[in-house]
C-alpha positions in Angstrom: -128.3 99.7 43.6 -124.8 99.2 42.1 -122.1 96.5 42.3 -119.4 99.1 42.7 -117.0 99.0 45.6 -117.7 101.6 48.2 -116.1 102.7 51.5 -117.5 104.3 54.6 -115.8 105.7 57.7 -116.9 106.0 61.3 -115.4 107.8 64.2 -115.1 105.1 66.9 -113.0 104.1 69.8 -110.1 102.0 68.4 -108.3 100.4 71.3 -105.3 98.2 71.8 -104.6 95.8 74.7 -102.4 92.9 75.7 -104.0 89.4 75.5 -102.4 86.3 77.1 -103.2 84.1 74.2 -103.0 86.5 71.2 -100.4 89.0 72.3 -101.1 92.6 71.2 -104.7 93.0 70.1 -106.5 95.9 68.4 -110.2 96.3 68.7 -112.8 98.6 67.1 -116.1 98.9 65.3 -115.7 99.4 61.5 -119.4 99.1 60.8 -122.2 100.9 62.7 -125.9 100.2 62.2 -128.5 102.9 62.3 -126.1 105.8 62.2 -126.6 108.3 59.5 -123.6 109.4 57.5 -123.7 112.8 55.6 -122.4 112.2 52.1 -123.0 115.7 51.0 -125.6 115.0 48.4 -127.6 112.6 50.6 -127.6 110.8 53.9 -127.0 107.2 54.4 -127.4 104.5 57.1 -126.8 100.8 57.3 -129.7 98.9 58.7 -129.3 96.1 61.3 -129.3 92.8 59.5 -127.5 94.2 56.4 -124.3 92.1 57.2 -124.5 88.3 57.0 -121.8 85.8 57.7 -121.6 85.2 53.9 -120.4 88.8 53.6 -117.5 88.1 56.0 -116.0 85.1 54.2 -112.5 86.6 53.6 -111.7 90.0 55.0 -108.3 91.7 55.4 -107.2 94.3 58.0 -105.3 97.2 56.5 -104.4 100.8 57.2 -106.1 103.6 55.2 -107.4 101.1 52.6 -103.9 100.6 51.3 -104.5 97.4 49.3 -100.9 97.3 48.2 -99.7 96.6 51.7 -99.4 93.2 53.4 -102.5 92.7 55.6 -101.9 93.2 59.3 -104.5 90.4 59.9 -107.0 88.4 58.0 -110.3 86.7 58.7 -110.9 83.5 56.7 -114.5 82.3 57.1 -114.3 84.1 60.4 -113.1 81.0 62.2 -111.3 81.0 65.6 -107.9 80.3 64.0 -108.0 83.5 61.9 -105.8 86.4 63.0 -108.9 88.7 62.9 -112.4 88.0 64.3 -115.5 89.9 63.1 -118.7 89.8 65.2 -122.1 91.0 64.1 -124.2 92.3 66.9 -127.1 94.8 67.4 -124.8 97.8 67.1 -122.9 96.8 64.0 -119.7 94.8 63.4 -117.0 94.5 66.0 -113.4 93.6 65.1 -110.6 92.1 67.0 -107.2 91.7 65.3 -104.0 90.1 66.5 -101.0 92.4 65.8 -97.5 91.0 65.3 -95.6 94.0 66.6 -92.4 92.1 67.0 -91.9 91.1 63.3 -94.1 93.6 61.5 -93.0 97.3 61.5 -96.3 98.6 60.2 -98.2 96.7 63.0 -95.8 98.3 65.6 -96.4 101.7 64.1 -100.2 101.3 64.1 -100.0 100.0 67.7 -98.1 103.2 68.7 -100.5 105.5 66.8 -103.6 103.9 68.5 -102.0 104.1 71.9 -101.2 107.9 71.3 -104.7 108.5 70.0 -103.4 109.6 66.6 -105.6 106.9 64.9 -109.1 106.9 66.1 -111.4 105.8 63.3 -112.2 102.7 61.3 -113.5 102.2 57.8 -114.5 99.3 55.5 -114.7 98.5 51.8 -117.9 96.8 50.6 -120.4 96.2 47.8 -124.2 96.8 48.2 -126.7 94.1 47.4 -129.9 95.8 48.6 -131.0 99.3 49.3 -134.1 101.5 49.9 -134.5 105.2 49.3 -136.4 107.8 51.3 -137.3 111.3 50.0 -136.1 110.9 46.4 -137.9 114.1 45.5 -136.1 116.1 48.2 -132.7 117.7 48.0 -131.4 115.4 50.7 -132.7 111.9 50.2 -131.8 109.1 52.6 -130.2 105.8 51.4 -131.0 102.8 53.6 -128.5 100.0 52.9 -130.4 96.8 53.6 -127.9 94.2 52.4 -124.2 94.1 51.9 -123.0 91.4 49.6 -119.3 91.4 50.5 -116.8 93.1 52.8 -113.4 93.1 51.3 -111.4 94.8 54.0 -111.6 96.9 57.2 -109.1 99.6 57.9 -107.8 101.7 60.7 -107.9 105.2 59.3 -106.2 108.6 59.8 -109.4 110.5 58.8 -112.2 109.1 61.0 -115.0 111.4 59.5 -115.3 113.4 56.3 -117.3 115.9 54.4 -117.6 116.2 50.7 -115.5 119.4 50.6 -112.7 118.0 52.7 -112.6 114.9 50.5 -112.1 117.0 47.4 -109.5 119.1 49.1 -107.5 116.0 50.1 -108.0 114.4 46.7 -108.6 110.9 48.2 -109.3 109.0 45.0 -110.7 105.9 46.6 -113.1 107.9 48.8 -114.2 110.1 45.9 -114.8 107.0 43.7 -116.9 105.6 46.5 -119.0 108.7 46.6 -119.4 108.5 42.8 -120.8 105.1 43.3 -123.3 106.3 45.9 -124.3 109.2 43.5 -124.8 106.6 40.8 -127.1 104.6 43.1 -129.1 107.8 43.8 -129.5 108.7 40.2 -130.6 105.1 39.4 -133.1 105.1 42.2 -134.5 108.5 41.0 -134.8 107.2 37.4 -136.6 104.1 38.7 -139.0 106.2 40.8 -139.8 108.5 37.8 -140.5 105.5 35.6 -142.8 104.0 38.3 -144.7 107.3 38.5 -145.0 107.4 34.7 -146.4 103.9 34.6 -148.9 104.7 37.3 -150.0 107.9 35.5 -150.5 106.0 32.2 -152.5 103.3 33.9 -154.7 105.9 35.6 -155.2 107.6 32.2 -156.2 104.4 30.5 -158.6 103.5 33.3 -160.3 106.9 33.1 -160.7 106.6 29.3 -162.4 103.2 29.8 -164.8 104.7 32.3 
């Protein structure tokens, strides 16, 4: 487990529609439970229950994780007055954001891209608070994320799915850094598992000598 910021991307149906109360609305699912993601060196899934209301205290809506841009919407304590609503259900986290396409050029551009189908994925930036590993001795272990401590932002993304090779080719620094964090978590888990095995072996050796 690490406290490093990570990002994950899912191919999902990002939709836009008109709402009588909120004007132009964009909807999507940035977080999916129980769906395995291939990170190249391991597989990963987020378990149901990993996201609490505490993790959703202050979340921005961006495009392609561009933290230098002004947020297109924001969820503060996920209250009804926020310009973005995040709902946790059995499938994952559902997002609905109000877009100001009249006064925000970026919002208008995103609205057009979603309508045309040019943007079809969502991603999120987060930190892990709990995890379990399966098959640490294998070439492709599985990381089960059991608890997410904080979600910083959710993004509409140009690249809805990725492989390790395509990430390197595109030189997406933020995504590569995220994979480095996952690799660090895997290495830490393997070290802990090896230490556990050593302790068990030593205990069994001491017990056999006593006998």
